[in-house]
N, C-alpha and C positions, 0 to 999 in steps of 0.2 A: 504494500500500500504506500503510495507516494505521499509527499507532504500535503498535497491538495486534498487528499481524502482523510487525513488525520485530524487531530484537534488543532486546527489552525486558530489564528487570533479571532476571526469572526465567530467561530463556534465556541470559543472560550468566553467571549462576551455574552453570547446567548445563554450559556450555562450559568454565568453570573446572574443573569436576569431570573433564571429559574430559582437560584439560591436565594435571591432577594424576596421571593414570594412569602415564605413563612415569617420573615421579619416584618414585611408589610402587614400581614394579617395580625401578628402580635401587636404591632403599633396601634392598629385600629381597635382591636379588642381591649387593649389596656389603656385606651383613651389618650394616646400620644399622636394626635392627628397631625401635628406639625412634623413629627418624625415620619409618619406614614406618607405625608406629602413629599418629603425629601426623597424617600425610598422610591416612590412612584415616579417622580421626575427622573431620578437616576435610571430607572427601568426603561422609561420612554426614550431617554437619550441613548441608552445602550441598544435599544431596538433600531434606532436610526443609524447608530454607529456600526453595528454588525452588518447591516445591509449595505452601507456605503463601503465598508472595508471589503466585504465579499465581492462587490462589483469592481471597485477600484483596483484591488490587488489580485483580482481573478482568483478568489478563494472560495468560489461557490463549490459546495460539496453535496453529496446525497444526504449526508448526516445533517448539514445545515438546512437543507430543503425541508426536512422533517422537523428538526429541532426548533427552528425559528417560529413557525406558526403554533407549535405546541407551547412554547414559552409564552407567546402572546396570549393564547387562549387561557392558559393556566392563570396568568396574571389578571386578565380581565374578569374571568369567571370568579376567581377568589375575591377580587375587589367588589364585584356586584353582590355576591352573597354576603360578604362582611358589611357592606354599606346598607344592606337592607335589614340586618338583624342586630348589629352591634349597638349596645347601650350607650356607647360614647358619641353616637351621632345624634344631634338634636332632632326631635320628633318631626319638625317641619322640613328637615333636610334628609331624613332617612328615606331611602328608596322604597317606594311602595312595592309590595310583592309582585305585581304584574311586570315590573321592569326586569328584574332578574329572570323571571319565568320566560319572558319573551326572548331575552338575550341568550339564555342557556338553551332554550328550545331550538332556536335558529341554528346554534352551533351543533347541537346533537343531530338535527336533520341534515346539516351539511356533512358532518363526519359520516353518518350512516349512508347518506347518498353517495359519498365518495367511495366508501368501501364497496357498495353495490356496483358502482360504475367500474371499479377496478376488477371485481370478481367476474363480472359479465364480459367486459371488454379486454381484460388483462392489460389495461393501459389507463393512466390517469393523467390527463393534461388539462387540469383546471387551474387557471391562474386567477389571481385576485382581479375582480372587475373594478371599474371606477366607483360604482355604487358601494361595493364592498369596502374599498379604501375610505370612502366618505363615512360609512357606517363605523368603521374602526376609529376614525378621527373623533366622531361624536361620542362614541363609547368612552374614549379616553378623556375627552373634555367633560363629560358627565362626572367622572370620578374626580377630576381636578376641581370642578365647581363645588362638589360636596366637601372635599377636604379643605377647600378654601372658605367654606361656609358661605357661599354666594347665595343670597336670599332668593334669587330667581332660578335656582337650580332646577326646579320643576319644569321650567320651559325647556331647558336643555335636555333633561331626561325624556321628555315627551317627544322632542325632535329625534332623539336617539332611538326611541321605540319605533317611530315612523320609518326611519331609514333602515332599522334592523328588519322590520317586516318587508319592506320593499326589496332589500338585498337578499333576504331569504327566498322570496318569490323568484327573484332573478336567478339565484343559484339552482333552484328546483327546475326552472325552465331550461337552463343550460344543461343540467344533468339529464333531463328528459330528452333533449336533442341528441345527447351522446348515445342514449339507449336506442333512439330512433335510427341514428346512423348505423349503429352496430347491427340492429335488426335488418336493415336494408342490405348491409354487406353480407349477412348470413343468408338471406334469401337469394342474392345473386350467386353466392358460392354453391348453393344447393342445386 
């Protein structure tokens, strides 16, 4: 295995992001929202840094392709769950249950759909869409707004819910097309 496939700098930064997750959760649970905010900002910066490094230094690897979205999802899902149940969050800023339910459901649907596409087609070429990137941006901004105790956070989380639903539908449509293309190819081969 060459250097490109090992634990390069980009992959190490991604692993650091995963390691930060329990510290973020503990900071929220133990009412240290300012520490949680710093940890979350470091995690967001590390997400941008590992992507930039992977592209700029040509350090894209199969491991990084899997590890980066897993790190992102673990961080976001942990944050959404914590910010909806933690006693340290003021009641008017605490995420209502429908927000994490929608965010988590979308991700579960995407993961299950991806597994099904891979099993059926033996291939998985789903890249993040523009609406998916906008959704992730709003999901991160929601977390920041709550940690900063922004009094209009409810507006941001409702926008997040809207984009989450739209992007979930977009991914379902794209996955359905992949199934349709595979079905057409199987008919032609038969």
